C-alpha positions as CSV (number, residue, x, y, z in Angstrom):
1,M,-6.2,-8.0,-8.7
2,K,-3.6,-5.8,-10.3
3,Y,-6.1,-2.9,-10.5
4,A,-7.0,-3.4,-6.8
5,G,-3.4,-2.9,-5.9
6,L,-3.2,0.2,-8.1
7,L,-6.2,1.6,-6.3
8,V,-4.9,0.8,-2.8
9,M,-1.6,2.6,-3.2
10,P,-3.2,6.1,-3.5
11,A,-5.4,5.3,-0.6
12,G,-2.3,4.7,1.6
13,F,-0.8,8.0,0.3
14,F,-3.9,10.0,1.2
15,L,-4.1,8.2,4.6
16,T,-0.5,9.4,5.3
17,L,-1.4,13.0,4.2
18,A,-4.5,13.0,6.4
19,A,-2.4,11.8,9.4
20,L,0.1,14.7,8.9
21,A,-2.7,17.2,8.6
22,L,-5.0,16.0,11.4
23,F,-3.0,14.7,14.3
24,A,-1.1,17.1,16.6
25,D,0.3,14.4,18.8
26,P,3.7,13.2,17.3
27,A,3.3,9.6,18.5
28,R,-0.2,9.2,17.0
29,R,0.9,10.9,13.8
30,A,3.9,8.6,13.5
31,V,1.8,5.4,14.0
32,F,-0.8,6.6,11.5
33,V,1.9,7.5,9.0
34,L,3.5,4.0,9.4
35,C,0.0,2.4,8.8
36,G,-0.4,4.5,5.7
37,L,3.0,3.5,4.4
38,A,2.1,-0.2,5.1
39,V,-1.1,0.2,3.1
40,E,1.0,1.6,0.2
41,V,3.5,-1.3,0.4
42,L,0.6,-3.8,0.4
43,G,-0.9,-2.2,-2.6
44,L,2.4,-2.4,-4.4
45,V,2.8,-6.1,-3.5
46,V,-0.7,-6.8,-4.8
47,A,0.0,-4.9,-8.1
48,V,3.3,-6.6,-8.7
49,R,1.9,-10.0,-8.0
50,G,-1.0,-9.3,-10.3
51,H,1.4,-8.5,-13.2
52,M,3.6,-11.5,-12.7
53,V,3.4,-14.2,-15.4
54,A,2.0,-17.5,-14.2
55,R,4.4,-20.4,-14.5
56,G,3.2,-23.6,-16.1
57,P,3.6,-27.1,-14.5
58,G,6.6,-27.8,-16.8
59,R,8.6,-24.7,-16.0
60,S,10.9,-24.3,-13.0
């Protein structure tokens, strides 16, 4: 899963760049940029959770 997160983050970045380049309407551009940033954050969360050490049943 950690590699999936690392692949999703650039996808969100390019999604944001595409919104800035393609949309002329500021409202649509802003919504699309926010969606791209959300994809980047989700990719970061998946990457971080994939690199976390699993805790055993005896640890707290």
